[in-house]
C-alpha positions as CSV (number, residue, x, y, z in Angstrom):
1,M,0.0,0.0,0.0
2,K,2.9,2.4,0.7
3,Q,4.0,2.0,-2.9
4,L,0.7,3.3,-4.2
5,I,0.8,6.6,-2.4
6,P,3.3,8.2,-4.8
7,V,1.3,6.9,-7.7
8,I,-1.9,8.4,-6.4
9,A,-0.2,11.7,-5.6
10,G,1.3,11.8,-9.1
11,T,-2.1,11.0,-10.7
12,V,-3.8,13.7,-8.8
13,L,-1.2,16.3,-9.7
14,L,-1.2,15.3,-13.4
15,A,-5.0,15.3,-13.5
16,A,-5.1,18.8,-11.9
17,L,-2.6,20.1,-14.4
18,G,-4.8,18.6,-17.2
19,V,-7.9,20.2,-15.8
20,T,-6.1,23.6,-15.5
21,T,-4.9,23.3,-19.1
22,V,-8.4,22.6,-20.3
23,V,-9.8,25.6,-18.4
24,L,-7.1,27.9,-19.7
25,G,-7.6,26.6,-23.2
26,G,-11.3,27.3,-23.0
27,A,-10.7,30.8,-21.8
28,D,-8.3,31.5,-24.6
29,D,-10.5,29.6,-27.2
30,S,-7.6,27.3,-28.0
31,P,-8.7,23.8,-29.0
32,G,-5.1,22.5,-29.1
33,L,-4.5,23.4,-25.5
34,Q,-7.7,21.8,-24.5
35,L,-6.8,18.6,-26.3
36,I,-3.4,18.6,-24.5
37,G,-5.3,18.9,-21.2
38,V,-7.6,16.1,-22.0
39,L,-4.7,13.9,-23.0
40,L,-3.0,14.7,-19.7
41,V,-6.1,13.7,-17.7
42,V,-6.6,10.5,-19.7
43,G,-2.9,9.6,-19.4
44,A,-3.0,10.1,-15.7
45,I,-5.9,7.7,-15.3
46,V,-4.3,5.1,-17.6
47,L,-1.0,5.2,-15.7
48,A,-2.8,5.0,-12.3
49,V,-4.9,1.9,-13.5
50,R,-1.8,0.2,-14.8
51,S,0.2,0.8,-11.6
52,V,-2.6,-0.5,-9.4
53,R,-3.0,-3.6,-11.6
54,N,0.8,-4.3,-11.5
55,A,0.9,-3.8,-7.7
56,R,-2.0,-6.3,-7.3
57,R,-0.3,-8.8,-9.6
58,A,2.9,-8.6,-7.7
59,R,1.3,-9.8,-4.5
């Protein structure tokens, strides 16, 4: 369980950065910046799921 704490913290920070990017891209009417934000959020979720699966498999 201690190994998952950094993964969760990293996921939250990466997702927060992605949400911020989407909001700033919307304010500036920049679809490319919004896409980068969405990719950051999706990437954070994918990395978190993979890390949890690998941690459970290692037991």
